[in-house]
N, C-alpha and C positions, 0 to 999 in steps of 0.2 A: 384391385388385385392382392393374390396371399403367395405368400410362399411356394415353391414347389413343391415343399416337402407337406405339404398340404393338402396336395391331389395326389400321393399318392396311395394306389390303391388299398391299401389297409387300413384306412381311413376307415373306409364306405364301413368295414365289418368291422370297426370299433363302433361309431357312433350308432352303430346298427343295432347292437348286441347290448348296448349301452342305455340307450333308450329302451328295444322289450325289455329288460333285468329291474331299470329300474320302474314303468310300469308295473312291475309287479309286485314288486317287493314295498310300494308305496300304494299300493290299489285304486290307480288313477286314470281314468278316461283318457289321457293323454299326456309324455313327459317327454324335455327336449333338451338335450344337454348343448351349451353354446362355449368355445373352446376362444380365449380371449386372446385375440394379437394387438398387443400392447402396441406396436410401432403404429400400424396404421390402422390406430384405434376401432376395432372391428371384433364383432363377433361372428363367430361363423359357424355352421356343422352341415352334413352331408345327412337326405334323408331323400327319399328311402334309400337301403341300402345293406350286401349281403357280401358274405364270403368272396373275395377277389375282383368287387364289381368297382367300379366308379362312382357310383352314385349321382346325387347331385348334389352341388352345394351352396349354399346359401349363406350373405353375409347380412348382417346389421346392424349401423353405426353403435359403437358401446357406447355413447355418450348417449341414448336418446330415452322416451318410457321408461314407463316401471322396470325392465333390467338394464338400462343406464346406471338408473339409484342407484339400485343394489350397487354395481360397479363399482360407483366413485365413492358413494359409503362403504362397501364389503361390509354392508347389512344384510340381513336375513327381509322380507316382503312379504307379510301375509294376509292375504286378504281374501274376508269371510263370504260368506254365502248375503249378499246378490255384489257379484261384482261389480258391478253395472252401476253401483253407489256411490264408486271411489270416484273421484274428483280425476284420478292422476290416468284410471283406464277409458280415456276415450281413444287412444289408438286402438286397444281392445276389440272397440266395439267395432273399428270399423272397416275391422280386419275381419269377425267375426259377421258383418253384413253384407263382405262379401266372398264368403267360402260354405256361410249356412251354417255355419256352428255359432257353440253357446255355449260363453265361461262366463262358470256361477263360481267357485275357488279359483283363487289359484295361489303358489307357492313357489318365489323365486330367491332360490339360495343363492350366495357364493362357495365357490370352492377352490382354498386357496394353499399354496405352498409352501415350503418347510420357512421360506420366509417373511409368510403370512401377506403373501400378494394374490391378489386372486387370479388365476388362472381360466376360471371355468365359472360359467350357470349355469345350474339345476331351473328348469323353466318345466313346473308338473300344473295341474288344469284338472279341475274336478275332480274333488275327491270321493270315494265312493265308498256309500255302508259296506258293512261289513258280507252281505247279502245282495248286493246289487246287482244289475244288470246289463254289464259296457253296452250292447245293442238297443238299448228303449232308447226312443227318440230322448234325443236332447231338449227339445222346448217344451215336453212336458213331463222331465221329470223330478222324483219328490225323492227321489233315491241317493240326491247327495248330502256330506256333508263340506263341515273345516277342516281342515287339515292341524292335526295337531302338536305338541312337541313330542312326539314319538316319532312321528314322523319327519321334523326336522333333523332327530338326532339318529334313524333311519340314513340318509341322506351325507352327516355328519360322520357316519359310522362308515361308509364304503367310501365317501370321498380317498384318504389313501392310497384307495385299488384302482380307482378311475386317473388320479395324478400317477401314480408310482410309473401308470403306462406313456403317461403324456412324452418323454425326454427318450424314450426306447422307439415308440411310432415314427419318433423326428428322424433317427440314420435308419430306417428300416428302409432294403431297396428290396432282399433277396424275397421272394416270392414262399421260401421257404419258411424263414425265419419267421415271415408278416403274416402268416397262415397258423403256426405256434403262437404265435404272440395277439393274434385273436381266442384263437382256441380258449387259452388259460384266461381273455376276459369272459368269454361265454362260457368256459367251465365259473366263473364265480359266481356270477349271474343268472345262470339255468339253475344251478342246485338250490337245493332245500337251505333256507336263511333264516337263524333266529339270533336275534337282540335280548341282550339282559343287562341288569346291571350288576356293578359289581357283586354285590351277592345271591346274584342266579333269577330275579326276577324277571320274568321273562316282559318287554316292551314292545316287542313284534317279532309277525314269525308270518310264513308268507305260507302259497297254496301249497308250492310242493313239500315242505314242509308239515303240512298237515296231514298232506296223503301220504309222505313216510311214518309218520304218526299211524299212519288209521283213523284219522277223523275227517268230516266232511266241511265242508269249505266254511259251514255255518258255526261252527267248533268258536268259540273264548275262552280263550290259552294264556291272553293278557293277564297279570299279574301271578300269574302261576310260577314256581318252584321249578325250574328247570331241572333239577334232582329229581322231582315226581312225573318229569316227561323222558326222559332216556334215562331208558333201561336195557341194559345189554348184555347175553349171552357170559360174557366174557367180559376181562376188566373195569376197574372202580373207575365211574365217568367222575364219581363226586371225588375224588383224591386229582385226579386232572383238572377236573375245572379251576379246584381252589390252585394248585400249582401256580397252573396259569395266568391266575390273578396275583397270586402274590410274590412272581418272578417276571411280572409284566412280558414276556414270551410265546409267542404261537407256538402250538402243538400240537404233531399230526400222526392220528390215528388211522391207521387206512384196515380195510376186511375184519368188519366187525358185524354184527347180526342184530340188528335192533330191533325188541318186540315194538309191534303194534301198540297203541290201548286198548285197546276194543281185541279182544281174541288175545289168541294163543299164537299170531303168525309173526313172522322173522322176517325182514327185508335183508338186505347184505347194503351195509355204506360205509364209506370215507369217511370219519371225520376230523377237521378241524375246527383247533376255537383259540383264536385272534382279540387278545387283550385290545383292548382302546384307552390307551394315556388322553388323558385333562390335556387341550393347549399346554395350560399356564404354568407345569408340573407336568415331567418326564417321570416320575416315578409312581401315579395316581391313577392306579388302572381307574374309569368312570365308568366304561363300558364291554362286553363282553361278545363279539360277535362269531357265532356258532353255524357251521357251513355242512348239511351231509348233502355226500353224495350218492345216487343211487347205486348199486352196479349188478345189482339183481341181472342177470343175462335178460331174461323175458320183456321183464318193466325197461330196462335201456334200452332194447332195439325197438319196446312197441313206441316211446316214447320216440323214440329218433324217427321211427315211419308216418307216426303222425303230421310229421311236418309237410310230407311229401305225396303222400296219397287217402287217399278217400278210407275214411271208418267202417264201410262195410272187405273192404281191402287187410284190412292191421292183420287181424286171425290169422286168417289165409297164411301170408308171408313169415305170420313166425312159426310156424309150423313145417315150414319147408328151405326156409333160409337162415344161414348160418348168422353170427352177431360178431364176427370178429373180422381185424383187418385182411385186407389179400382181397382181389378181383379175382375175373373169367371170363373168357371172350368169348361170347356170342356176337351175334346177327341183330340189333334192335333199329326200331327206326326214334328219329329224333324230332323233336320241333322245337322252333324258334320261333317267338315272334317281337312285333317291338312296334313302337307306335310312330309309325312315319316324318308326321309332320310333333313330335314331343319338342322342340324345342322351342320352336314356332308357338306354339299354346302356353309356353308354363315360362317363357320369359320374362313377362308381367306378372307373376300372379309373386301370392305371399304366398311364406313354403307351408303355411297352415291348407291352404287353396289345393298347392300340388301333393300334399300328404293325401289329402281329402279323395280329392279326384282320383290318383293314382289306388287308393284303396277302394273307391268305388267302380273300378276298371280290373282290377286282381281281378278283385269280388266277384263278377262276371265269368270271365277268363276262367280262371282255373277251376269253377266249377263246374266248366266244359272239358277240363283234362281229364276231372275224375268222373266224367260220365260215364267216359271211353275209356276207364283202366287205367290212364298214364299215373305216371308215377311225377311228381313237383319236382325235377332237380335244383335249380336252384331260378332265385329272382336277380337280374342284371341290370337294377337303375330301371329303366321302364323295359322290361327285356321279360319274357318268359323262358325257362330251359324245362321242359320234359322228356321224359320218356320214355320207349315202347317196348314193350318186352325184356326188361330186368327191374327188379330186381331178379323175378322171375319169367321165366319164358316165357313167350307168348304166339300163339303162329301166327296171327294175325295182325299184327304189330303193325304195318305198316298201314290197314284199312281203318283201322283204329284211331294210327295219328292222322290221316286223311278225314276223318268224320269226324275229329274233335277240333279241324281245323273250321271245318263247313257250317258245325255249329256253333263255332267260334266270330266266323263273317255273320251266322245271324244277330249272336246276340251282341252285337256292335252296330247291328243296322238298329235296334232296340234301345241302347245305352246311347247312342247317337241320336233319338226320337225325343228323350228325354232334356236335352242340352241345346244353347241357340247354334242356330245355323253356323253360323264364323266359329262355334269351338265342336264340332265333330272331329271325330277321335278319323287318323286315315291308318289301318294297321297292314301292317307285312307281316305273313307267316312264309318261313320257311320249312322244309321235311329234306330226309334225306335219312337213305337205310345205308347200313355200314356194319364192320365186324369191329367190333368196341372193344375195349377193358372194363368189365362192369365190377361191383364191389365198392365197399368201406376201404377209407381212406384217410389218414391221420395218424392221431395216436387210442392206445387203447385204450387210453381213460378219454377220450374226446376222437371221438369220428365222424364223418358221414359221406352219404351214399352217393355216387356220383359216375359217370363214365369218363371212358379216358379214349385217345387215341388220332388219330387224323383225320378224321369220320366226322368227329364232333367239329374240326375248325368250319372243315366242309359247307357242316349244317350253318353253324352259325352264318356266313357270308349268306345264306341265300335273304333271310327278311330282308333286307337292305337292297338288293336290288329290283325288288319291287316296285320300287321308287324307278326306278329306268326302264320299265317294261310296261310303267302304268298298270300294275296286276296286287292283285293280294293274296293269292295263293302259291305258289312256285313251290313244286317236287322235285328230286333226280328222278333217271329215269330208274334206278334199283327202286325205289319207291313207287313207281307210276307204275311199273311191270308185276309189282306184286297186289296191283287190286285196280290194273288195267281194267274190265268190265266191272268194277263200281261208277266209275268217274268220267267224266268229259272231260277232256284237255286240250288243252292249243300246245302243238311241240315252238317250244317262241326258241331258245336257239344254242347255243352248243359252247360248255363253257370244259376249266381241262380242270381235269379232278385232282384229286390228293397225290396222285403218281405221276401227273402230266398229259394220263389219257382223259384223252376230251369225252366230256360228259351231259347228254344232252338234261336240257332244263324242259322243264312245262308249268302252264299255269294248268291251273283246276279251274274248271268253267264252272261244273257241276256234279248233282247224281246223274247218274243215266237214267233211275224212274224219274225225273223229270225232262219231260225232251227240252232241248233247245229251242229256242223260237228259226222262223225260219232267215233274219235277217242275222242273225248271230252266226248260223252255219253258214251261211252265202260266206261273210265277214273273214270265216277260218279256213273256207276254203281258198278263196284269194291271197289269202294269207302264206297259206302253207304251198300253195303253186309260186308266191312268189320266192319262197323262201328255197323251195325246189329251184325254183332258176338262179337263185344267188348263188346256192354252191355248185351251178357248173359252171358260175364266172360268165352266163349270160343276161347281164347287170342293165341293159336297155330293156328285155323283157318279161326283167321282174319288175324293173320303176313300175310296165302296164298294168304288171296282177297287183302291186302294194297301193299305186291307185286307185283302183277299183277295190279295194277294201276301206279305203280312206275315204272312200264316197259314202261307201255304206256306215261309216263310224267315222266319223273326221277328225275324233280326237281321240284315235288308237294309236298309243304313243310305240305300243310296238312294232308298229306297221311304219309309224313315221323313225321309229332306227334306223329299220332297214334301210327304207330311202331312201334317207340321209348317206347311208352305207355305198348303196348302190352310185348315189353321186358321185362321193366323191371315190369308188373304185374306177368310175368314166372318166374320169380329174385327173386321177395319179391311176393309172393302169398297173395292177398285179404284174412284176417281173417272171416270163415260165419259167 
């Protein structure tokens, strides 16, 4: 067990952003941050996760394996190509065999607090060469290389930013404060980052910074002078840099135009210059960390949208949707999906295996969302939330959402066919159409698109109900009425809606273009008859109808559920 503070939902956001940001900064295939719980001698992390989600908490002993050695000795452990040749890598090989992964190069680096005590471990795996493609099969890759001193310096430079958030995060419980803290982490880790020595020689640059400088990903600028790279329309960058080194004080310069190195184009940036002081001395700067935040409206919004929608939709949205904070009311359809047997499948899995299979699953399902013009709102642990009809209005948003669900059903069948039968995923999908507030929320420097309203909360409850009815796709009556001519459904049950009014719940059986089998149609007819009698309180007759349905499909959970309700009603008749 871990402290209750560690299960605060904001931790999921923190880990997600650090993992993603360090992966980009270090140019590696994988990276994980583990925090040390010294009292329980545990290292823990949460993977995967998103803003305002609980995520999956992973605990490992802090005194075992290579990571345990790094904690005990407070030393960096760097294993070059090939990791398997190191006698300490036996546990890594075992994990790789279970997950289908392949570890070649490894950097394990302790992070310390101001008392020089280890508080966290960065575990970076498989360093990529500058032009490597991270989607290449690991078993056949020749695009990996060993970690360098600069990689260590990069983590060391980032460490104060990471560790500075640990104490505040432990005491954050208010959702608004939690989101602000998470957005600050995101701001730092997802912007352009350049690391130099005290003389201005470039040691490391991430891909975002290269893009802002107008360079392609293959451009090698390590060893260049930062003064030759940062050319501003106004202001004296050289003086700013030198003053930061002299004073050991961070400086912030908002709203400047940066000239790109190729051509005469400029981008609007906020520039931060942060000196890194040597641990052994409080008055000597060894490194300087520069962050460049792109605040050009179109590029900022395009970067934002690329995380939510498919490539083909981005340009159209940019031309028609504002980039500022705020929202508007509109009717949309919201799709939530979840893995119903997630905990059963993952309770004995290693962290790497969980991440691997979730990434594969998400890859398939998000493609289905994009195929039918959906907007990916967020991941929530093993869940996906998608919106249809926002940020741009779409007339047939309900139809698109239902077609996505059917596509996800088919993709899951194919996904499961590649897995052992005992590891098959059971998916639950829920769709609801309602009026919501759609727009960008957060702060002007960091915002996220989302939809809010009571209808969102109602939609979020639907996927888990599939477990009760033995179904995989449930929709509300608002969604059904918008696409009744498209799909076969079973009118399943009545729920209490957000305003207390009853809402009909439907099971989606398939497209009307594909006729139902005779047995399926008879099952539905008997079920509908039983439900009609049940609603008239004719419970004995209803039992007969549900029994006939169960003769056709003995394992139909919905018929079993109503049969039990009828029997309960006969045992305890409702008061008139």
